[in-house]
N, C-alpha and C positions, 0 to 999 in steps of 0.2 A: 684200198681204193686209189685210183689214179687221179691226177689233177683234172683230166677231162671228165671223169665220172663225178667228182665232187662239184665241178662247174655245173653239170646238169642237175645235180641234186639241189644246189643253191638256187638256180633259176626256178626250179619247180617249187621249192620252199617259198621263195619270194612271191611267186604267182599265187600260191595258195593262201599265204598270209594276207596279201593285198585283197584277194577275193573275199575272204572271211571278214576282214576289217572294213571293207568298203572304200578304201583308198590306200595310198602307198604307206606302208609301215616303215620300211627302211629303204631309202633310195641309194644307199651305198653299201656294197658287199665286197669285202676284200679278204683274200687268204694271204696271210703274212707269216713268213718263217722268221723266227727269232733265234735261229741256230747261230752259235758262236757270237752271241751278243750283237748281231747285226740284223737289222730289219730288212727283209727282202719281200717285195710284193710278188706273189706267184699267180694271182688271179684278181681281177678287179672289174666291177660293174658299178658305175656311178657317174656323178656329174663333175668330178674333179680329178680325173685320171692323172694329170701332170702334177698336181699339188698334193695328192694324198700322202705319199711317202715323206715329202719334205716337211709336212705338218704333223706327221704321225705321233711323235713323242709329245708335242704340245696338246694335240687333240685327245690323247688318252685320258687326260683330266682325272676324274675320280676313279677310273678303272686302272690307272697306271700301276699302283701297288699290287693290285690283284693279278693283273696280267704278267707283270715282270717278276712277281714272286715265284712263278713257275710251279705252284703246288696243285695245279689242276690236272686231273686225269682226262684222258680222251673222252669226249662226250659231256664234260662239265662245262657250265656256262655261268656268266655273271651279267647282270644288268645294272646300269646306273640311272637312277631316276632323275638326276639333275643335269644331264648333258644337254646343252643348248647349242644350236648352230652346228658347227663341225665337230663339237666334242662328242666322242664316241659313246653310243648308248649301250652296246652289248658286245660280248665276245663269246665264242664257243671253241673249246680246244678240239681240233680235228685230227691231230697227229702229234707226234713227239716234237715239241717246240714249234708247232704250227697252229695258227689260230684263224678262225673266221671272225672278221671284224664287221659289225653291223651298225649302221648309223642312219639317222634321218637328219639331213643337213638343214632342214627348215623347222622341224618341231622338236620339242624336248620329249624325253621318255615319260615324264610326268604328264604332259599333255596327251600323249598317245594312250597312256594307261587309263585316263579318265573316260575314254570312250568305252561303253559297255561291250562293244565287239572285240575289245582287246583280248579278253579271256579266250574266246574261240580262235583268235588269230595266233595265239601262242602254240596251238596244237601242232601245226606243221613244223614249227621251230623245235619243239620237243621231239617230234618224230625224226627230224634231221639229226638231233643229238644222239638218238638211239642208233641210227644207221651208222654214224661215224664211230660210235662206241663199239659196234659189232665189226666194223670194217674201216679202221683208221686210214687216213691219207698217208701214203708212203711217198716221200720226196727223196729223189736220188741226187 
């Protein structure tokens, strides 16, 4: 998958999740490469384009060990129930050393998950994980 292709897949996933949930699930979506121990933003949709990378390490919060541990295969994902504000709620491995970062900068994952529509809103996210598992992002 190319960066343009995954950008379209992310936009589609966000739209479907929001529709099923009844409001915005994640208002921040970023594809980040961690190759050579250097974070590099490859794609970003969200309210804090200029601040995202400079706050990335701090915002990883509870997901820091999981993400930086590097033991996730393409298509694997993790959620943090306790992320609040800009603390990152989820990531999805989309390629070798490349991750989709998902965040709601206003609500915690715990709050989001209390809505009964959350269960249905997860379906497009899982579908996206299966698409990248079958066709990982290739970054040159």
